[in-house]
N, C-alpha and C positions, 0 to 999 in steps of 0.2 A: 327459226330465228326467235320466235317468242319463247320457246323453251330455253334457249341459251341465255336470253336476257333475264329471265326469272332466276336462273342459277347464279348469274353474276350478282344479282341484287341480294340474294341470300348469303352469298359469300362475304360481301361487304358488311352486312349486319353482324355476322359473327365476329369479325375483326374489331368492330367498335366496342363490343362488350368486353373483349379481352383487354383492349387498351384502357378501359375504365377501371377494370380490376387491378391492372398494373399501377395506375395512378393512385388508387386507394391504398395499395400496399406500400407505395413509396411514401405517401403522406403519413401513414401509421408508423412506418419504420423511422421516418424523420422525426416525428413527434416523440417517439420513444427515445431516440438518440439525444434530442434536445433536453428531454426530462432527465435522462441519465447524466449528461454532462452538467446540467444545472444542479442536480443533487450533489455531484462531485465538487462543484464550486463551493457549497456551504457546508459540506459534511465535516470539514475540519473545524469550522466554528461551532457546529452542533456538538461534536465530540468534546471540544474544549469546554463548552458550557456544562455539559454533563459531568465531566471530570471535576471542574471547579465546584459545582454544586455538591457533588459527593464529598469532596475534600472539606468543604465548608461545614457539611453536616458532621463529619467525623471530628473536626476541630471543635464544633459546638458541643458535641457529646463529651469530648475531653475537657472542655471548659466547665461542663456540669460536674464532672468528677473533681475538678479543682475546687469548685464552689462547695461541694459536699465536704471535701477535705478541710476547707477553711472553717466550716461550721462545726466540724468535729473537734477542733482545737480550742485552746483557751484564748485565742486572739480576740481583740476588742472590735470585731466587725460590727457590733451593734452601735458603736459610736464613731468608729473611723470609717466614715463613708461620706460621699457627697450626693445628697438626694437619693440615697439608696445604692449608689454605685460603689462597689468595694474593689473592683478591678477594672481598669480602663486601658484599652488598646495594648493588651499584653500579647506579645508575639509568641506564637506556638505553631510549629510545623508549617512555616511559610504563610501563616495567616495571623489575624489579630482577633482577640476576644475581649468583650466587655461584659462584666458580670454585674447584674443589679439584683438587689434583695429588697423586697417590700413585705411589711407585716400583712399577712393574709386576712386578718380581722379588720384592719383599718384601711388597707391599700395605701398606706403611708410608709415613709422610711422607718426602719426598725428603731426601737427604743430598748432600754435596759431590760424591760420585761417581755420582749418579743421572743416567742418560742415556736410560732408557726409562721412560715414565710412562703412567698412566691419567688422562685429563682428564675431569672430570665438571662439567658446567655446569647449574645449576638456575636456571630463569627463572620469574618469577611476574608475572602480570598479572591484576588483578581476582579474585584468589584462585585462579586456575588456574595450575598449575605444570607445566612441561615440563622433562624431563631429557634432556640430550644427552651422550653418552659417546664418547670416542675414545681409541685407543691411539696414542702418539706416540713417536718416536725423535729425539733431539737429536744432530746431527752438529756437534761443536764446531769452530769455525774458529780455529786457533791462529796465524794469519798466517804460515804456513810457505811457503817457496818449494819447489816440487817439482822436484828435479833428479835423481830416481831412477826416473823413468818409471812412477810408480805410477798414472798415468791410463790405462795400457795393460794390457789383460788379458794379452797376451804381447808382449814386446819382445825382439828378437834383434839382435845385432851383425851376424851373418852370414846366417842363414837360418831360416825357419820352414817346417816340413813337417807336413802333416796328411794322414793316410791312414785307410782303413777307415771306421769310423763315429764317429770322434773329433769333438768339438765344442768350440767356444769360444762361450760365451753368458753371459747374466746369471745371477747366483746368485739363485734365486727366494726363498731364505730371507732375503735382504738387505732392509732397510727401503727401499732404493732400487731394488728389482727392477723397477719400472715403466719404468726407463730402457731404451730399445730398442737404440741404437747401441752396439756394443762395439768399442773401438779395439785394433788390433794395429799394431806398428811395427817398422822395421828401419833400420839404417844402411847396409845393402848397396846397391850400385848395379847389380850384374850381373843379367842376365836369369835368370828362374826362381829367384830367391833366395827367393821365397815360393811354395811348392808346396801349393796347397789342393786336394788330391786326395780329400778326404773328401766323402761324399755330403751332409753337413750343414755343410760348412765355411764357405761364403760367406754364410750367412744372418745378416743384421743386423751384418755386419762392416764396419769402415772401416779401410783401410790407410793408415798415415802413413809417408812416406819423404822422403828429401832430394830437392831439386829436380832434380839432375842424374842421378837414377837412370834406369835403362833403362825404356823404355815397355813392355817385356815382363817387368818385374820379377816379376809374378804370373802363374801358369799359368792362372788363371781370372778371369772378370770380377768385380771387386770395387771398391767405391767408394774411390778413392784421393785423398789430399790430401797437401800438402807442408808441411814445417817452414819457418818463416820464415828460419831460419838452420840451419847444420849443428850439432847439439847434441853435446856430449861424452858419453862413457860412462864415468863416474867409477868409480874403484876403491871397493870396500867400505870401511867405516870400520875403523879399527884397533881390535882388541879391547882391553879394559881391562888395565891393568898390575897386577901382584901379585895374581893370582887364587888362590883356595884350591884345593888338589888335591882332586879328586873321585874316589872309588873306590866302585863299585857293590857290591863284595864286603865292604867293611869299613864298617859303619855308624858307627864312631867317627870316620871321616875326614870333615871338612867339617861345615858347619852344616846337617845334615839327618838324618833318621832313616828306618829301613826298617820295614815292617810286613808280616808274613806274613798271607796271606789265602787259606786253603784254599778257601773258598766261591767265590773268584774263578774257579776252574776250571770250575765248573758253569755259569757264564754265558758261556763261550767254546766255540767249536767248532773247537779247534785240533788239529793233528796231533801236537804234541809230547807228551812223556811226562807223563801226569797224576799220576805218583807224586811229582813234585817240587812243592814248595809255590810259590805265586806270591808274589813279593816286591815290595811296593810301596815305592818309595823316595821319600820326601817331601822336596823341596828347598825351603828357605826363601830369602829374599832374599839376594843376594850374587853375586859373580863366582867361577866355578869353572873349573878346567882338568882335562882328562883326555886321555890318550894316544889311545885308541880308545874309541868309544862303541858298544857292542853290546847290543841289547835283544831278547830273545826273549819268548815268551809267559809264561815263568817270572818275568819282571821287568817292572815298569812304573814310570813316574815321574810324580809329581804335583807341579806347580809351585805354590808358595805364596809370593806376593809377587813382586817384580821380580828376575828371575834372568837372568844372562848365563852361557852355557856356551861354553867354548873347546874344541873337539875338534881336536887337533893332526893326527890322521891320519883314518882312515875312520870313517864313521858308518853303522852297519848296524842295521836293524830287521827282524825277521821275526815277524809276528803280535804285535808289541809296541805299546805306546801311551804317549804322553806327554800328560797332561791338565792343564788349568789350572784352579785354583780361581778363585772370583769376584774380579775386579779384578787378577788376577795377569798378568804379562807374561813372555815368554821371548824372548831374543835368543841365537841360536846362530852361532858362527863356525866353519866347517868347513874344515879344511886338506886333507883327502883326498877320496876318492870317497864317494858317497852311494848306498846300496842299501836301499831300503825296499820290503818285500813284505807286502801285506795288513796294513798298520800304520796307526796313527792318531796325529795331532797336532792338538790343539784343545781346545775346552771339554769338560766332562764328558759332555754329551749328544752322543754320537758320530754322531748322524744328520746327514745333509747338509741336512736341513730345519731344523736348529737353528743359529741365527745366532750368530756371535761376530765382533767386529771383527778382521779379519785382521791389522791392524797390531799387535795384541798378540803375534803370533808372527812374528818376523823371522829368516829364515835366510840367512846370508851365506856365499858361497864365494869364496875369494881366488885360488886357483891354477887351472892348467889341469887340471881334473878331470872325471870323468863322474858324472852323477847319473841314477839309474834308479829310477823310482817305478812299481810294478807291482801286479798282483793287485787286491785290494779296498781298496787304500790310500786314505786321505782325509787331506789336509793343509789345515787352515784357516789359511792363513798367506800371508806375502809371501816370495817367493824372489828373491834378488838375487845373481847369480853371473855377472858380465860376462865371465869367462874360461872358463866351464864349459859342457859340453853337458848339457842337461836333457832326459830322455826319459821320457814317460808311456806305459805299456802297460796292457793288460787293461782293467779298468773303473776304474782309478785316477783320482782327481780332486784338483785343487788348487782350493780355494775361496778365492780371493784374486787373486793375479797372479804372473807369472813374468817376470823379466828376466835373460837369459843370452846366451852367445855363439851357441849353436844351440839351438833348441827343436823337439823331435820329438814329435808325438802320433800314436799308433797304436791299433788295436783300437777299443774303445768308451771310451777315456779322454776326459777333459774338463778344461777350465779354466773355472771358474765365477767370473766377474768380479764383484767387489763395488764398486759405484759410490761407496760411502762413501770409497774410497781416492782418488778423483779430487779433488784440491785445486787443480787448474790447474797446468800445467807447460809443457814445451816444446811441447806441442800447442796450448796456449792463447796465441794471438798477443797477447792483451791482458794477459798475465802481466807482472809487474814484472821478470821475467827478461830481457825484451827492452827495448831503449832506444827512443827516439822514432824512430829510423831503421829499426827492425825487426830490428836485429842483437842478438845475445846480449850483455849488458852485460859490460864488462871485468872486473868483480868476479867474475861467474860463470865467466868464461873462466879465471881464475886458479886455480879449484878443480881439484884432481887426485883427490880422494877425498871420500867422504861424511863429512867431518869436522864433528861437531856444532857445535863452537865457531866454526869458520870460517863455516859456513852461517848460524849465528845472527848473527854480526857483519855478514854480507852482507845478511841480512834486515833488520836495523836500518837499514842504509844505504838499501836499496831502498825500504822502506816509509816511512822518514822523508822521502825525496825525493818520493815519491808524495803524502804528506800535505801537504808544502809546496806542491806544485803544486795540490792541491785547494783549499788555503786561498787561494792567489792567484786561482784560477779562480772561486771561489765567494765572494770577499770582498764582492761587492755584495749577497749574500744576508743579510749580518749584520743589516740592519735589518728583515728579514722572516723570522721564525723558522719560518713555515709552509713555506718553501722548503727547509728543511734538516730532513728527517725523521730520527727516531731510527735510528741504525745498527742493522742486523740482520745481523750477521756469521755467525750460526749457521744451519745448515739444519735444518728440522724436517719430518719425514715422518710423516704421521698417517693413520689409517684410522678413519672414522666408523662406530661400532658401534651397532646397534639390535637388541635381543634376540639378541645373539651373531652377527649377520650384518652384512656391509658394506651400509649403507643405500643407498649410491649404486649399487652393483651390483644390489641388489634393485629399485630404482626403474628401472634400465635394463632389467632383465628384464621388469618389468611393462609398460614401454613397448613392448618387442618383442612381448610376448604380445598387447597391444592392436592393434598394427600387423598382426600375423599374423591376428587375428580379423577386422579390417576387410577385409583382403585376401581372406580366405576367403569372407566374406559378399558382397563385390563380385564375386568369381568365380562364386559360386552364382547371383547375380542375373543376371550376363551369360549364364550357361548357360541359365537359365530363358527369357530373352528370345530366345536363339538356338534 
């Protein structure tokens, strides 16, 4: 009897554990079923939200394309806005977009002088809103013919020499820094007129020369192309007449004022005597003339407005600087030698990573003179001196371009070209400069110097002729307006920003990481099999 009772007790114990396992299984299965049916209840809403958000992003990017198109045209977007809003609730692809444009320098609505903007596009679909933001720079097209070789980083009548670690490359601070090919040019025909002895010299360079030049014009292999015709090297423009005398020692002379700034010394690491006060001379709009211009660390010049300076003799700067206020321009006519050591000309932010349109600073040399730019000097400018020798030493840099008789780069000096200067010129065979036969037009041939009035009259002739040809060629399009799109003469360079980063670069890096991950996984699998 005892044995039987013990066996019955063990039997009931096994049945209790089985029942518990069944209940656990039922609970787990029921929970999974509830979770499944719960997810099915809101899956439609989730998918709808995802689709709406994706559509809103697509519409926002389309809105950005529309904004860029508007900035490329001659429309009056700078004045026709309401607190910066140029398009409001515009319907596109079942959604609505609102486009706002603000001056990136002031964070205020644009004005007539605005060229750098922040574009914000807000798109809305089914109550979901997507914001797209971009920084853009507008490069205005003024229908100018380029006869001063501004499409070249370096242009020389006789020779170009690069030694040491000197470089000619794109200016990374420029809004058009993505351009890769940098042009250099010469009118020389003799062998070795272009000596590219620098270890960095031939990277991304393209040499433009005349067709009958020697096949050994360059000492190293470089991509070489030819002009359609032999272009002239015009004299600089004449300086304005009746300028006002300028004296840096007498603040009563001329339409400018000086300002002592003791604190300026503490921001500079110069070797000159710190017991002297730093004098800042503020020069307002106008034309000025001075015998010699000499600036040391004790004196600096700030340009306010549109200023032309005529320096009859030498121009010397040692640890000096000339800065430009917002929207100011400076044109200098130098009659003598130029010697700049560890000096600066450009916008107030003296970093080479701070962009200014180099055409706002134009420096002309008329005579057979020598220009030496050395030390830590930085010039954000255009240099045009067809009879002068221009030499860069040390780690000096010209952010813009140089056109001279001879150009020599040594040490770690550099010319950082800004492609915003390239408006099409002698290197552009489609330019109005050339006639239908490929020869330079007679009107351009008659030019002897960069005379603004003469160039403007030639521009009117060339562009009027081109417009008449276009009217004749496109006359059959008159009945179909779709065949004649709105003209977009202005270049717009923009960077798409998301959370302060370039979205396209971010997406490219994400693709690279995914590709690397897949390759790593595939390599691991192959190793396992092997």
